N, C-alpha and C positions, 0 to 999 in steps of 0.2 A: 611470326605474327599471322593470325588468321584473316582471311577476307570475311567481312561482316556484312550481313544483309538483314535489315529490319523490315518485316512485313506488317503493315498496318492497314487500316481502312474501315469502311462501314461494317457494322454487324450484319451478318448475312451475305456479305459480298464474296465470301469464299476463302477466308484466311486459312482455315483448317485444311481444306482441299489443296490449297497452294502449298502449305507446309508439307503435306504428304508427298506431293510431287517433288519438292526439293529433296526430301529424304531419299526418294527413289533415285535421285541423281547424285547421291553421295554427300549431300550437305548434312552437317550435324545440326539438328533443329531442336529448339526448345520452344514449345507452344504455350501461348497464353501467359506471357511473362508480365507481371505488374511493372508499370513504368518506373517505380522506385527501385527496382532491382536491376534494371537494364545496365546501369553504369558499372555495377560490380561484375556482371557477366562480361561486359566489354573489357574490363581489366583482365579477366581470365583469357579472353580471346587475344589480347595484346601481349600476353606473357611469352617470352622467347621459347619456353618449354611446352607450349600448348600443343597437344597432339592433333588438332584439327586444322586443316588448311582452309576450310570454308564453314562458317557458322552462320546460322540464321535464327532470328528470334521473331515470333509473332507476338504483338502487343495486345494486351487486354485493355479495354476502355470501359470505365464505369463512372466517370465523373466529369465535371466541367472545369476542373481546377487548373488545367493547362500543364499538368505535370508531364504529359506525353511530349509536348513540344519542347519543354525544358530538358527532358531526358535526351531527346534527339540532338539538341544543341550541345549538351555535354558530351555526347558520343562523338560528334563531329570534331570536337576539340581533341579527342583522344585517338580516333581511328581515321587514318588517312584513306583507308580502303572502304569506308562505310558507304553503303548504298541503301536507300529507302524506297520501298515499294508501297504505293497506296492503292488499295483495291476499291474501286468506285462501283456504283450500281444505281440504276434508276429507282426512284421511289416506287413506281408501279411494280417493278419486278421484285423489289424487297418485300412489298406488301404480299405479293403472291407467295413468296418463299416462306414468310412467317406464317401465313395462313395455312400453308401445306404442312409445316412442321409443328405448328401450335406452340412454339417455344416463346417464352417471354422476352421482350426486348429490354436490353440493359438500361435504356433511358425511359422505360415505359411504366414505371411504378405509379405515377400520378397523372398519366395522360394517355390518350388513345394511341394506337399503333402508328398511324400516319404522322401524328404530331411528334412521336418519339423519334421516328426516322429523320424527320426534318430537323429536330433539335440536335441529334447527333451529327447530322451533316454540317450544320452551322458550327457546332463546337469543334469539328475536326478540319474545317476549311484551312486554318493556318498550317496544320500538319500536311494536308494535301499540297499546299503551295510549296512546301519545302521538299517534297518527294522527288527523287531522281526519276522514278517511273510511276506513271498513273495508268492503271489498267482497268478499263471498264468491263465488268463481267456480265453486264445485262444480257448480252446476246450469246454468251459462251456456255456451251454444255461442258461436262467434266472432261471430255476428250479434247475439246478445243482449248480449254484452259491448260491442260497438260501440255499440249503442243506449244502453247505460248511460253510456258515455264521452261520447257526444254530448249526452245529457240533462244531465250534470253539468258538462261543460267545453266544450260546443260554442259558447258565446258568452261574452263578458265580461259579467258580471252583478254589479251593485253590491249586490244583495240579500245580506245576511250569511249567509243559510242557505237551502240548497236542500232540498226535500222530495220524497221518493219514496214511492210506494204500490205494494205488491205483493199480488196475490191468489194463493192457493196451495191445494193439497189436502194435508191432514195425512197421507194415506196415501202421499204422495210425499216426506214430510219437510218440516219447517218451515224457513224461511230462517234462516241462522245470523247474518246481519248486520243484522237489523231492530232498530230502537230499541225498538219496541213491537209485540207480537203479540196479535191479538184473535181469539178463537174464535167463529165465526159458526154453529156447529153447534146452538146453542140455537134457531135458526129452523127452521121446518118445511122439509123437503127437497123442492124441486121435482122431484127425480129420480123421486119416486114418483107424480108426475102424468104420465100417459102422454103428454099433448100437449106437456108442457114438457121431457120427458126429452132429446129430441134438440137442444134449444136451449141457449143459454148465458146468463149474466147480462148479456151485451151486448144481448140481445133484449128488446124492450119487454114481452113477455108474462111473461118470468121476472122482470124488474125490478118490474113491477106486482104480481106475486104476492108477492115478498119485501117490497115496500113496504107492502102492505096488512095484513101480519101485526101483531097488536096489540102485540108487543114491539119491533117495528122502530123506530117513532117515538121511544119513550122511550130506547132504546139510542142512537140517533143524536143525540138532544138532549143526553144526558149526555156522549157522546163529543165533541161539538162544544164543550161547555162546558170539557171537560178540555183540548182543543186550544187554545181561546182563552186558557187559563191558562198552558199549558206552552210553546207555541211562542215567545212573547216571552221567557220565562225561558231557554230553550235558546239563542235567538239572542243574548241579552244576555250569556250565559256564554261566548260565543265559538265555539259549535258551528257548523260549516259545513254539516252534513248531518243530516237527521232522517228516519228511514225508518219507515213504518207497514206492517204486514203483516196481512192478513185471511185467515183460513183456514176452509175447510169440509172435507167429507169428500174430495171429488175435485178441488175447485178449479175447477169449471165454472159453478156456479149462484150460490149464496148469497154466497160470498166475492167473486165478480166484481161482482155487483150492488151489494153494500155498498161495495166499493172505489170504484166509479164514483160513488156518492152522496157519498162523502167527498171524492173529487176535485173534484166540482162545488162543494162547500162551500168547499174551500181556494182554488179559483179565485176565488170570491166575496170571499175575504179578501185577494186580491192575489198569491197564490202561483201558480206555474206548475209543478205537481207532475209528476214523471216517473212514469208508471204502467205497470206490467208485470203481465200476467195469465199467470203462469208455467206453470200446468198446464191452461190452458183447452182445449188440443188433445190432452190425454192420454186 
C-alpha cells in the first residue's frame, strides 16, 4: 500500500511547483487530477501490487459543487496513510502573480480577478479546514518552497507529527500558517547595541546577549513546559504538522536567537524541526 498525499489549495499558490519538488524527492506524482477521478487513483495506490511507495495527486478546481471535499472524505475512508496539503496565499500576492503571468483564473469567467480569488477562497475553506498541512506561500520564493517540501516530505518518517519553527519580523508581516505565534519584542533589542547591529541571532554574541536577559530564562522555561504538554496532545489528536513562529521587529536578532534555542530544546526531545529564518536577510 502506498503512502498517499493530496496537494490542493488556491489557484496560483504553487501546486505545480510543489508537485515538481515532490517528484524530485522520489514521489510518484499525478498533476491536475479531476476530483471525480481521485477515488479510482486511490484504489490503485491501495492495491497490494502497487509499485509506488509514495504517491501524490494535485487536484484541479473549477467548480463550486463540493466534489473536492466529498472526494477527500471518500479517500480518508479508504486510505489510512492519506495526508492533505492545502497551499494558501494572500489575495494581494495572488493578484500580483496573476497579473505577471496574465493567465485566466478558473473562477473568473464572469467576475474580476480579485472577486474570483475571493470566491475560490470561500469555496475551498471547508477543504482547508480538513487539511493536515496548511502552507502559506505568500512569502516563499521557489527555493524556500523547495526547502519546506524537503523538510516535510523528503523522507519517510514514522513520527506522527513534524514540527517547524519560523523566525520573522513583524514589520514584514506575521506568517499566516503558524500554529502558534510568539512576540519576542519584550526582550531588549540588540539592534541598539552598535557592536551587535550588523550581526544576527545566529551569531554567538547576539545569542549570548539575548540569553542573559533576566526575562529570557523564565520565558523559555514556561514555553518548554507548554510544549511538553501540548505536543503529545496534538500528536495524539492526529495532527501531522505543528508550526511555531517567533517574531521581533525586523526578524534578525531576538526572534532568530529564541527560535534557535527552541530548536535545540526540541531536538533534545527527539524531534527534527525544520527551521526557517524568514527575514534574516531583509
